[in-house]
C-alpha positions in Angstrom: 24.1 4.0 -12.9 20.3 4.0 -13.1 18.6 0.6 -14.0 15.2 2.3 -14.6 14.2 5.7 -15.8 10.7 6.9 -15.7 9.3 9.7 -17.6 6.3 11.9 -17.3 4.5 12.3 -20.7 3.1 15.9 -21.2 5.5 18.6 -20.9 8.5 16.3 -20.6 8.5 14.0 -23.6 5.5 15.6 -25.9 3.3 18.5 -26.1 -0.2 19.2 -27.2 -0.6 20.9 -30.4 -4.0 22.2 -29.7 -3.7 25.7 -28.0 -4.8 25.9 -24.6 -5.3 22.3 -24.1 -2.6 20.5 -21.9 -2.9 16.8 -23.1 -3.9 15.6 -26.4 -7.1 13.9 -27.0 -6.4 12.4 -30.4 -3.5 11.1 -32.5 -3.1 14.5 -34.5 -2.9 16.5 -31.3 0.7 15.9 -30.1 4.2 15.9 -31.1 7.6 15.1 -29.5 9.4 18.1 -27.8 12.6 19.1 -29.5 15.6 17.1 -28.6 13.8 14.3 -26.8 14.4 11.4 -29.3 18.0 12.5 -30.0 18.9 12.9 -26.2 17.5 9.3 -25.5 18.7 7.5 -28.6 22.2 6.8 -26.8 20.6 4.9 -23.8 20.7 1.2 -24.2 16.9 0.3 -23.4 15.9 -3.1 -22.4 15.5 -5.4 -19.4 17.6 -3.9 -16.4 21.1 -5.5 -16.2 24.3 -5.9 -18.3 24.3 -2.1 -19.2 20.6 -1.9 -20.0 18.1 0.6 -18.5 14.4 -0.1 -18.3 11.9 2.5 -19.7 8.8 3.5 -18.0 6.1 6.2 -18.3 3.9 7.6 -15.4 1.4 10.2 -16.4 -1.6 11.9 -14.8 -4.5 11.8 -17.3 -7.4 13.7 -15.8 -9.0 13.9 -19.4 -10.4 10.5 -18.8 -12.3 11.4 -15.6 -13.6 14.5 -17.6 -15.0 12.3 -20.4 -12.5 13.9 -23.1 -11.2 10.4 -23.8 -11.2 6.8 -22.8 -8.4 4.9 -21.0 -7.8 2.7 -24.2 -7.1 6.1 -26.0 -5.0 7.3 -23.3 -2.9 4.2 -23.3 -2.7 4.0 -27.2 -1.5 7.6 -27.4 1.3 7.0 -24.6 2.4 3.8 -26.3 2.6 5.8 -29.6 4.5 8.6 -27.9 6.9 5.9 -26.2 7.6 4.3 -29.6 8.3 7.5 -31.3 10.7 8.3 -28.5 12.7 5.2 -28.1 12.0 3.3 -31.5 10.2 0.3 -30.2 6.9 -0.5 -28.5 7.3 -0.5 -24.9 6.8 -3.8 -22.8 3.3 -4.2 -21.5 3.2 -3.0 -17.9 5.9 -0.1 -18.4 3.2 2.6 -18.8 1.2 3.6 -16.1 -1.5 6.5 -15.8 -3.6 8.0 -13.3 -7.2 8.4 -14.7 -8.6 10.5 -11.9 -9.1 14.2 -11.5 -7.3 16.3 -8.8 -10.4 16.3 -6.5 -10.8 12.6 -6.5 -8.5 11.7 -3.7 -7.0 8.9 -5.3 -3.6 7.1 -4.4 -2.2 7.1 -7.8 -2.3 10.8 -9.0 1.2 12.4 -8.7 2.5 13.7 -6.4 1.5 10.3 -4.8 4.2 7.7 -5.5 2.0 4.7 -6.5 2.7 4.8 -10.3 6.5 5.1 -9.6 6.4 2.3 -7.0 4.4 0.1 -9.4 7.0 0.6 -12.2 9.9 -0.2 -9.9 8.2 -3.3 -8.5 7.3 -4.4 -12.2 11.0 -4.1 -13.2 12.5 -5.4 -10.0 14.3 -2.1 -9.4 15.1 -0.2 -6.0 14.4 3.3 -5.7 18.0 4.3 -5.6 18.4 2.7 -9.0 15.6 4.7 -10.3 15.4 8.2 -12.0 12.1 10.0 -12.6 12.2 12.9 -15.2 9.4 15.3 -15.2 8.3 19.0 -15.6 6.2 20.0 -12.8 6.5 20.2 -9.0 3.9 17.2 -8.5 6.6 15.2 -10.6 9.4 16.2 -8.3 7.4 15.4 -5.2 6.3 12.0 -6.6 9.9 11.0 -7.0 10.7 12.3 -3.4 7.6 10.3 -2.1 8.9 7.2 -3.9 12.4 7.6 -2.7 14.1 7.9 -6.2 16.2 10.5 -7.9 14.6 13.3 -9.9 15.6 15.5 -12.9 13.9 18.5 -14.3 13.1 17.7 -18.0 14.1 21.1 -19.2 17.5 22.5 -17.9 19.7 25.0 -19.8 16.9 25.4 -22.4 16.8 21.8 -23.8 16.0 18.3 -22.8 19.3 16.3 -21.8 20.0 13.5 -19.6 23.7 13.6 -20.4 24.8 14.4 -16.8 23.3 11.4 -15.4 25.1 7.8 -15.3 22.8 5.5 -17.4 21.4 8.6 -19.2 
């Protein structure tokens, strides 16, 4: 059973509604992907232990470094998305994002494991108790680099965690 499930945001839980744009820059530019809310509603979210599973977000957000939006806007959009997914405002500290572009050489941008490691430390959970769900090879590599399990967000044509204990 997993004690912590961390999700990528874009392409995993939400999609941008602006054609040709990968990540939303405003409130009216995103929607949840099909089946996300329904498939995650059966998980008992909360502080790990007693059958509860901690929720986390780890997302690359290079639009900040390009000047498309601010860190405050990214955080608010991620909080709004997480609240739409799980039905409650996530605990402060459970959302991490990398504001850097690919060429900046930071330690937090996936496939680097820093965001995942920070979330595991925040929740007091070991890598073997953690699942990271994502949609890109950089997500899979971040999980591998952090020593936790990984699941592709879209398998068999739809989002599902039903095959995973705690999911």
